[in-house]
DSSP file (Angstrom, degrees, kcal/mol; ACC not computed):
  #  RESIDUE AA STRUCTURE BP1 BP2  ACC     N-H-->O    O-->H-N    N-H-->O    O-->H-N    TCO  KAPPA ALPHA  PHI   PSI    X-CA   Y-CA   Z-CA
    1    1 A M     >        0   0    0      0, 0.0     4,-2.3     0, 0.0     5,-0.2   0.000 360.0 360.0 360.0 -40.0    0.0    0.0    0.0
    2    2 A I  H  >  +     0   0    0      2,-0.2     4,-2.1     1,-0.2     5,-0.1   0.902 360.0  49.5 -66.1 -39.1    2.8    2.4    0.8
    3    3 A T  H  > S+     0   0    0      2,-0.2     4,-2.9     1,-0.2     5,-0.2   0.945 112.0  48.1 -65.0 -44.9    4.5    1.7   -2.6
    4    4 A L  H  > S+     0   0    0      1,-0.2     4,-2.3     2,-0.2    -2,-0.2   0.882 111.5  50.3 -58.6 -40.7    1.1    2.4   -4.4
    5    5 A A  H  X S+     0   0    0     -4,-2.3     4,-2.6     2,-0.2    -1,-0.2   0.890 111.7  48.6 -65.3 -41.2    0.6    5.6   -2.4
    6    6 A V  H  X S+     0   0    0     -4,-2.1     4,-2.6     2,-0.2    -2,-0.2   0.946 112.7  46.8 -61.8 -52.7    4.1    6.7   -3.3
    7    7 A I  H  X S+     0   0    0     -4,-2.9     4,-2.3     1,-0.2    -2,-0.2   0.888 114.1  48.0 -61.4 -41.6    3.7    6.0   -7.0
    8    8 A L  H  X S+     0   0    0     -4,-2.3     4,-2.1     2,-0.2    -2,-0.2   0.908 112.3  49.0 -62.8 -45.0    0.2    7.7   -7.0
    9    9 A L  H  X S+     0   0    0     -4,-2.6     4,-2.6     1,-0.2    -2,-0.2   0.915 110.2  52.3 -62.1 -43.8    1.6   10.8   -5.2
   10   10 A G  H  X S+     0   0    0     -4,-2.6     4,-2.4     1,-0.2    -2,-0.2   0.907 110.4  46.9 -53.4 -48.0    4.5   10.8   -7.7
   11   11 A L  H  X S+     0   0    0     -4,-2.3     4,-2.3     2,-0.2    -1,-0.2   0.876 112.7  49.2 -68.0 -36.7    2.1   10.8  -10.7
   12   12 A V  H  X S+     0   0    0     -4,-2.1     4,-2.3     2,-0.2     5,-0.2   0.930 112.2  48.3 -66.4 -46.6   -0.2   13.5   -9.2
   13   13 A S  H  X S+     0   0    0     -4,-2.6     4,-2.2     2,-0.2    -2,-0.2   0.883 110.4  52.3 -64.3 -39.0    2.8   15.7   -8.5
   14   14 A Y  H  X S+     0   0    0     -4,-2.4     4,-2.2    -5,-0.2    -2,-0.2   0.962 114.9  40.6 -59.5 -52.8    4.2   15.1  -12.1
   15   15 A F  H  X S+     0   0    0     -4,-2.3     4,-1.9     1,-0.2    -2,-0.2   0.845 111.9  54.9 -67.4 -32.2    0.9   16.2  -13.7
   16   16 A T  H  X S+     0   0    0     -4,-2.3     4,-1.5     2,-0.2     5,-0.3   0.928 109.5  49.4 -66.3 -45.2    0.3   19.0  -11.4
   17   17 A F  H  X S+     0   0    0     -4,-2.2     4,-2.9    -5,-0.2     3,-0.2   0.919 110.6  49.7 -58.5 -45.8    3.8   20.4  -12.3
   18   18 A L  H  < S+     0   0    0     -4,-2.2    73,-0.2     1,-0.2    -1,-0.2   0.808 110.9  49.9 -64.5 -32.3    3.0   20.0  -16.1
   19   19 A Y  H  < S+     0   0    0     -4,-1.9    -1,-0.2    -5,-0.2    -2,-0.2   0.767 124.8  25.9 -73.4 -27.4   -0.3   21.9  -15.7
   20   20 A T  H  < S+     0   0    0     -4,-1.5    -2,-0.2    -3,-0.2     2,-0.2   0.782  99.5  86.1-111.2 -31.9    1.2   24.8  -13.8
   21   21 A A     <  -     0   0    0     -4,-2.9    69,-0.5    -5,-0.3     2,-0.4  -0.484  53.5-160.7 -84.6 142.0    4.9   25.2  -14.6
   22   22 A T  E     -A   89   0A   0     -2,-0.2    67,-0.3    67,-0.2     3,-0.1  -0.936  11.3-155.1-115.8 141.6    6.1   27.3  -17.6
   23   23 A Y  E    S-     0   0A   0     65,-3.6     2,-0.3    -2,-0.4    66,-0.2   0.875  73.8 -12.3 -82.8 -38.9    9.6   26.9  -19.1
   24   24 A S  E     -A   88   0A   0     64,-1.4    64,-2.8     2,-0.0     2,-0.3  -0.955  54.7-147.2-153.3 170.5    9.8   30.3  -20.7
   25   25 A E  E     +A   87   0A   0     -2,-0.3     2,-0.3    62,-0.3    62,-0.2  -0.965  32.0 140.7-137.1 150.3    7.7   33.4  -21.6
   26   26 A G  E     -A   86   0A   0     60,-2.1    60,-2.4    -2,-0.3     2,-0.4  -0.989  42.0-107.9-173.0-178.9    8.2   35.8  -24.5
   27   27 A V  E     -A   85   0A   0     -2,-0.3     2,-0.3    58,-0.2    58,-0.2  -0.990  27.0-178.4-127.4 135.7    7.0   38.0  -27.3
   28   28 A R  E     -A   84   0A   0     56,-2.3    56,-2.9    -2,-0.4     2,-0.3  -0.952   6.9-160.8-131.8 155.5    7.2   37.2  -31.0
   29   29 A S  E     +A   83   0A   0     -2,-0.3     2,-0.3    54,-0.2    54,-0.2  -0.958  30.4 104.8-132.2 150.8    6.1   39.3  -34.0
   30   30 A G  E     -A   82   0A   0     52,-2.1    52,-3.0    -2,-0.3     2,-0.5  -0.937  68.9 -48.8 164.7-178.4    5.3   38.5  -37.6
   31   31 A E  E     -AB  81  50A   0     19,-2.1    19,-2.5    -2,-0.3     2,-0.7  -0.681  50.2-130.0 -81.9 125.3    2.6   38.0  -40.1
   32   32 A L  E     + B   0  49A   0     48,-2.7    47,-2.9    -2,-0.5    17,-0.2  -0.575  35.9 166.9 -79.4 114.1   -0.2   35.7  -39.0
   33   33 A I  E     +     0   0A   0     15,-1.7     2,-0.3    -2,-0.7    -1,-0.2   0.570  56.1  25.6-106.5 -11.8   -0.6   33.2  -41.8
   34   34 A K  E     + B   0  48A   0     14,-1.4    14,-2.0     2,-0.0     2,-0.3  -0.951  44.9 170.3-161.3 134.7   -2.8   30.5  -40.3
   35   35 A V  E     + B   0  47A   0     -2,-0.3     2,-0.3    12,-0.2    12,-0.2  -0.966  23.9 162.7-138.7 128.7   -5.4   29.9  -37.5
   36   36 A S  E     - B   0  46A   0     10,-2.9    10,-2.7    -2,-0.3     2,-0.6  -0.993  39.7-140.1-147.4 150.9   -7.2   26.7  -37.4
   37   37 A N  E     + B   0  45A   0     -2,-0.3     2,-0.3     8,-0.2     8,-0.2  -0.948  47.8 159.3-106.6 108.5   -9.3   24.5  -35.2
   38   38 A K  E     + B   0  44A   0      6,-2.6     6,-3.1    -2,-0.6     2,-0.1  -0.820   7.0  93.6-133.6 164.1   -8.2   21.0  -35.9
   39   39 A G        -     0   0    0     -2,-0.3     4,-0.1     4,-0.2    -2,-0.0  -0.374  48.5-127.6 131.2 156.0   -8.0   17.5  -34.6
   40   40 A V  S    S+     0   0    0      2,-0.2     3,-0.2    -2,-0.1    -1,-0.0   0.888 104.4  10.7 -91.3 -61.4   -9.9   14.2  -34.7
   41   41 A V  S    S+     0   0    0      1,-0.3     2,-0.5    53,-0.0    -2,-0.1   0.903 137.7  33.5 -86.8 -46.3  -10.5   13.3  -31.1
   42   42 A F  S    S-     0   0    0     52,-0.1     2,-0.6     2,-0.0    -1,-0.3  -0.958  76.4-146.0-117.1 113.5   -9.4   16.5  -29.4
   43   43 A K        +     0   0    0     -2,-0.5     2,-0.3    -3,-0.2    -4,-0.2  -0.721  27.8 174.8 -81.6 119.5  -10.1   19.8  -31.3
   44   44 A T  E     -B   38   0A   0     -6,-3.1    -6,-2.6    -2,-0.6     2,-0.5  -0.851  33.1-116.0-124.4 159.7   -7.3   22.4  -30.6
   45   45 A W  E     +BC  37  63A   0     18,-0.9    18,-2.0    51,-0.4     2,-0.3  -0.865  38.6 175.9 -97.3 125.3   -6.6   25.8  -31.9
   46   46 A E  E     +BC  36  62A   0    -10,-2.7   -10,-2.9    -2,-0.5     2,-0.3  -0.907   2.4 172.1-127.7 154.4   -3.3   26.0  -33.8
   47   47 A G  E     -BC  35  61A   0     14,-2.3    14,-2.3    -2,-0.3     2,-0.3  -0.951  19.4-140.9-154.9 174.3   -1.6   28.8  -35.7
   48   48 A E  E     -BC  34  60A   0    -14,-2.0   -15,-1.7    -2,-0.3   -14,-1.4  -0.993   5.1-160.7-144.0 144.2    1.5   30.0  -37.5
   49   49 A I  E     -BC  32  59A   0     10,-1.9    10,-2.9    -2,-0.3     2,-0.7  -0.988  16.6-140.1-122.9 130.4    3.3   33.3  -37.7
   50   50 A S  E     -BC  31  58A   0    -19,-2.5   -19,-2.1    -2,-0.4     8,-0.2  -0.869  18.9-175.0 -93.6 117.4    5.8   34.0  -40.5
   51   51 A Q        +     0   0    0      6,-3.7     2,-0.3    -2,-0.7     7,-0.1   0.265  57.4  51.6 -99.1  11.1    8.8   35.9  -38.9
   52   52 A G  S    S-     0   0    0      5,-0.3   -21,-0.2     1,-0.1     3,-0.1  -0.878  84.7-108.8-141.7 173.3   10.8   36.7  -42.0
   53   53 A I  S    S+     0   0    0     -2,-0.3    -1,-0.1     1,-0.2    -3,-0.0   0.894 120.1  41.3 -68.4 -41.8   10.4   38.3  -45.4
   54   54 A S  S    S-     0   0    0     -3,-0.1    -1,-0.2     1,-0.0    -3,-0.0   0.523 109.9-117.8 -91.0  -4.1   10.8   35.0  -47.2
   55   55 A G  S    S+     0   0    0     -3,-0.1    -2,-0.1     2,-0.1    -4,-0.0   0.691  76.1 129.1  79.7  18.0    8.6   33.0  -44.8
   56   56 A A        +     0   0    0      1,-0.2     2,-0.8    -6,-0.1    -1,-0.0   0.833  60.5  62.7 -75.5 -29.3   11.5   30.8  -43.9
   57   57 A Q        -     0   0    0      2,-0.0    -6,-3.7     0, 0.0     2,-0.6  -0.838  69.0-179.9-100.9 107.0   11.0   31.3  -40.2
   58   58 A I  E     -C   50   0A   0     -2,-0.8     2,-0.7    -8,-0.2    -8,-0.2  -0.913  15.8-157.6-106.7 123.4    7.7   29.9  -39.0
   59   59 A F  E     -C   49   0A   0    -10,-2.9   -10,-1.9    -2,-0.6     2,-0.4  -0.865  13.5-161.5 -96.5 119.9    6.6   30.1  -35.4
   60   60 A T  E     +C   48   0A   0     -2,-0.7     2,-0.3   -12,-0.2   -12,-0.2  -0.834  18.4 167.7-101.3 135.4    3.9   27.5  -34.7
   61   61 A F  E     -C   47   0A   0    -14,-2.3   -14,-2.3    -2,-0.4     2,-0.3  -0.881  25.2-138.3-142.8 169.0    1.8   27.9  -31.7
   62   62 A S  E     -Cd  46 102A   0     39,-2.7    41,-2.1    -2,-0.3     2,-0.4  -0.877   8.7-149.9-124.4 161.9   -1.4   26.8  -29.9
   63   63 A V  E     -C   45   0A   0    -18,-2.0   -18,-0.9    -2,-0.3     2,-0.2  -0.999  23.8-118.0-131.2 135.9   -4.1   28.5  -28.0
   64   64 A L    >   -     0   0    0     39,-0.4     3,-2.0    -2,-0.4     7,-0.2  -0.471  21.7-125.1 -69.2 139.8   -6.1   27.0  -25.1
   65   65 A D  T 3  S+     0   0    0      1,-0.3    -1,-0.1    -2,-0.2     6,-0.1   0.757 109.3  63.2 -55.2 -27.5   -9.9   26.6  -25.7
   66   66 A S  T 3  S+     0   0    0      1,-0.2     2,-1.3     2,-0.1    -1,-0.3   0.606  83.5  80.5 -74.0 -13.9  -10.5   28.7  -22.6
   67   67 A N    <>  +     0   0    0     -3,-2.0     4,-1.7     1,-0.2    -1,-0.2  -0.572  52.9 159.9 -96.1  69.9   -8.8   31.8  -24.1
   68   68 A D  H  >  +     0   0    0     -2,-1.3     4,-2.5     1,-0.2    -1,-0.2   0.865  69.0  56.2 -59.9 -40.6  -11.8   33.0  -26.2
   69   69 A K  H  > S+     0   0    0      1,-0.2     4,-2.7    -3,-0.2    -1,-0.2   0.907 108.6  46.6 -65.3 -43.6  -10.6   36.6  -26.6
   70   70 A V  H  > S+     0   0    0      2,-0.2     4,-2.7     1,-0.2    -1,-0.2   0.893 112.3  50.7 -65.5 -39.8   -7.2   35.5  -28.1
   71   71 A I  H  X S+     0   0    0     -4,-1.7     4,-2.0     2,-0.2    -2,-0.2   0.923 113.1  46.2 -60.5 -46.7   -9.0   33.0  -30.5
   72   72 A T  H  X S+     0   0    0     -4,-2.5     4,-1.8     2,-0.2    -2,-0.2   0.933 113.4  48.3 -61.4 -48.6  -11.3   35.8  -31.7
   73   73 A D  H  X S+     0   0    0     -4,-2.7     4,-2.2     1,-0.2    -2,-0.2   0.908 109.4  53.2 -63.1 -41.7   -8.5   38.3  -32.0
   74   74 A L  H  X S+     0   0    0     -4,-2.7     4,-0.6     1,-0.2    -1,-0.2   0.900 108.8  50.2 -61.0 -39.8   -6.4   35.8  -34.0
   75   75 A Q  H  < S+     0   0    0     -4,-2.0     3,-0.3     1,-0.2    -1,-0.2   0.832 112.0  47.0 -64.6 -31.9   -9.2   35.2  -36.4
   76   76 A E  H  < S+     0   0    0     -4,-1.8    -2,-0.2     1,-0.2    -1,-0.2   0.853 114.9  46.0 -76.8 -33.8   -9.7   38.9  -36.9
   77   77 A F  H >< S+     0   0    0     -4,-2.2     3,-2.2    -5,-0.2   -45,-0.3   0.406  77.1 135.9 -92.3   3.4   -6.0   39.6  -37.5
   78   78 A E  T 3< S+     0   0    0     -4,-0.6   -45,-0.2    -3,-0.3     3,-0.1  -0.260  75.0  21.8 -56.6 135.2   -5.2   36.7  -39.9
   79   79 A G  T 3  S+     0   0    0    -47,-2.9    -1,-0.3     1,-0.4     2,-0.2   0.354 109.6 100.5  88.2  -1.2   -3.1   38.0  -42.8
   80   80 A Q  S <  S-     0   0    0     -3,-2.2   -48,-2.7   -48,-0.2     2,-0.5  -0.637  83.0 -95.1-109.2 163.5   -1.9   41.0  -40.7
   81   81 A Y  E     +A   31   0A   0     28,-0.3    28,-1.7   -50,-0.3     2,-0.3  -0.721  53.3 172.0 -80.0 122.9    1.2   41.8  -38.8
   82   82 A V  E     -AE  30 108A   0    -52,-3.0   -52,-2.1    -2,-0.5     2,-0.4  -0.850  31.8-138.5-134.4 164.1    0.8   40.9  -35.1
   83   83 A Q  E     -AE  29 107A   0     24,-3.0    24,-2.1    -2,-0.3     2,-0.4  -0.995  25.4-167.2-121.4 129.9    2.7   40.7  -31.8
   84   84 A V  E     -AE  28 106A   0    -56,-2.9   -56,-2.3    -2,-0.4     2,-0.4  -0.927  15.3-146.4-121.2 142.8    1.9   37.8  -29.6
   85   85 A N  E     +AE  27 105A   0     20,-2.4    19,-2.4    -2,-0.4    20,-1.3  -0.859  31.4 178.9-103.3 145.0    2.8   37.0  -25.9
   86   86 A Y  E     -AE  26 103A   0    -60,-2.4   -60,-2.1    -2,-0.4     2,-0.4  -0.952  27.8-144.6-145.4 158.0    3.4   33.4  -25.2
   87   87 A V  E     -AE  25 102A   0     15,-2.3    15,-2.6    -2,-0.3     2,-0.5  -0.980  16.5-145.7-121.0 140.1    4.3   30.8  -22.6
   88   88 A E  E     -AE  24 101A   0    -64,-2.8   -65,-3.6    -2,-0.4   -64,-1.4  -0.932  16.3-156.6-106.0 125.0    6.4   27.8  -23.3
   89   89 A R  E     -A   22   0A   0     11,-2.6   -67,-0.2    -2,-0.5     3,-0.1  -0.621  24.9-120.9 -99.4 158.2    5.4   24.7  -21.3
   90   90 A Y  S    S-     0   0    0    -69,-0.5     2,-0.3    -2,-0.2    -1,-0.1   0.938  93.4  -7.7 -61.2 -45.9    7.7   21.7  -20.5
   91   91 A R        -     0   0    0    -73,-0.2     2,-0.3     9,-0.1    -1,-0.2  -0.917  68.4-134.0-144.3 168.1    5.2   19.4  -22.2
   92   92 A T        -     0   0    0     -2,-0.3     8,-0.1     6,-0.1   -73,-0.0  -0.870  10.4-132.6-127.9 168.4    1.8   19.4  -23.7
   93   93 A F    >>  -     0   0    0     -2,-0.3     4,-1.7     1,-0.1     3,-1.4  -0.818  28.9-114.6-113.0 149.9   -1.3   17.3  -23.6
   94   94 A P  T 34 S+     0   0    0      0, 0.0   -52,-0.1     0, 0.0    -1,-0.1   0.847 117.2  52.7 -57.1 -32.5   -3.4   16.1  -26.6
   95   95 A W  T 34 S+     0   0    0      1,-0.1     3,-0.1     2,-0.0   -52,-0.0   0.572 108.5  52.0 -80.3 -10.5   -6.4   18.3  -25.4
   96   96 A W  T <4 S-     0   0    0     -3,-1.4   -51,-0.4     1,-0.3     2,-0.3   0.904 115.8 -82.8 -86.1 -54.6   -4.2   21.3  -25.1
   97   97 A G     <  -     0   0    0     -4,-1.7    -1,-0.3   -53,-0.1   -35,-0.1  -0.928  33.9 -82.0 163.4 178.7   -2.6   21.5  -28.5
   98   98 A D  S    S+     0   0    0     -2,-0.3     2,-0.2   -37,-0.1    -6,-0.1   0.730 100.5  51.3 -79.1 -28.8    0.2   20.3  -30.8
   99   99 A T  S    S-     0   0    0      2,-0.2   -38,-0.1    -3,-0.1    -8,-0.0  -0.524  74.3-128.0-108.3 174.2    3.0   22.6  -29.6
  100  100 A R  S    S+     0   0    0     -2,-0.2   -11,-2.6    -8,-0.1     2,-0.6   0.361  87.0  90.8 -99.7   1.2    4.5   23.6  -26.3
  101  101 A Y  E     - E   0  88A   0    -13,-0.2   -39,-2.7   -41,-0.2     2,-0.5  -0.885  57.6-172.3-100.4 122.0    4.0   27.4  -27.2
  102  102 A F  E     -dE  62  87A   0    -15,-2.6   -15,-2.3    -2,-0.6     2,-0.3  -0.970  18.7-132.9-120.4 124.0    0.7   28.8  -25.9
  103  103 A I  E     + E   0  86A   0    -41,-2.1   -39,-0.4    -2,-0.5   -17,-0.3  -0.531  26.1 171.9 -72.4 134.7   -0.5   32.3  -26.8
  104  104 A T  E     +     0   0A   0    -19,-2.4     2,-0.3     1,-0.4   -18,-0.2   0.547  68.1  12.4-116.0 -19.2   -1.8   34.4  -24.0
  105  105 A E  E     - E   0  85A   0    -20,-1.3   -20,-2.4   -35,-0.1    -1,-0.4  -0.986  58.9-171.8-156.9 147.6   -2.2   37.8  -25.7
  106  106 A V  E     + E   0  84A   0     -2,-0.3     2,-0.3   -22,-0.2   -22,-0.2  -0.994   7.1 173.2-144.8 141.1   -2.2   39.1  -29.3
  107  107 A K  E     - E   0  83A   0    -24,-2.1   -24,-3.0    -2,-0.3     2,-0.4  -0.995  34.2-111.0-147.6 147.2   -2.3   42.7  -30.7
  108  108 A K  E     + E   0  82A   0     -2,-0.3     2,-0.3   -26,-0.2   -26,-0.2  -0.630  39.4 178.4 -80.4 131.6   -2.0   44.1  -34.2
  109  109 A V        -     0   0    0    -28,-1.7     2,-0.3    -2,-0.4   -28,-0.3  -0.801  35.3 -92.1-125.9 163.9    1.2   46.1  -34.8
  110  110 A N        -     0   0    0     -2,-0.3   -28,-0.0   -30,-0.1   -30,-0.0  -0.651  45.0-114.1 -81.1 134.8    2.6   48.0  -37.8
  111  111 A S    >   -     0   0    0     -2,-0.3     3,-0.8     1,-0.1    -1,-0.1  -0.513  10.5-147.4 -70.9 133.4    4.9   45.9  -39.9
  112  112 A P  T 3  S+     0   0    0      0, 0.0    -1,-0.1     0, 0.0    -2,-0.0   0.606  97.1  60.8 -68.3 -11.9    8.6   46.9  -40.1
  113  113 A F  T 3  S+     0   0    0      2,-0.1     2,-0.1   -60,-0.0    -2,-0.0   0.592  75.8 109.2 -97.2 -11.5    8.7   45.7  -43.7
  114  114 A K    <   -     0   0    0     -3,-0.8     2,-0.6     1,-0.1    -4,-0.0  -0.392  67.6-130.6 -65.9 138.2    6.1   48.0  -45.2
  115  115 A I              0   0    0      1,-0.1    -1,-0.1    -2,-0.1    -2,-0.1  -0.800 360.0 360.0 -89.6 126.4    7.5   50.6  -47.5
  116  116 A K              0   0    0     -2,-0.6    -1,-0.1     0, 0.0    -2,-0.0   0.461 360.0 360.0 -90.3 360.0    6.2   54.1  -46.6
């Protein structure tokens, strides 16, 4: 019984850590090129930002279903230059998203590549 309790406590601690801990936080900017709700068993929100002129640098991210404002803003700003705040998690779960990067805020900004 003690061994089972230790194993159970270890599993609960591990999943609690994964749910709450973040590896890094940051800001990225680029042209929002894709936002989609995809999946067979678990529908998750996924997106991509092009961070270069040639589109060679793509930042792939996920959005939690509970973050309705971010999802709405991303759909509105698709095809435009945006700045996103994100948190990187140690791991992800299938019902969260495909990536470890989760967007927490998005805002439209002026592109530095536009010719005036």
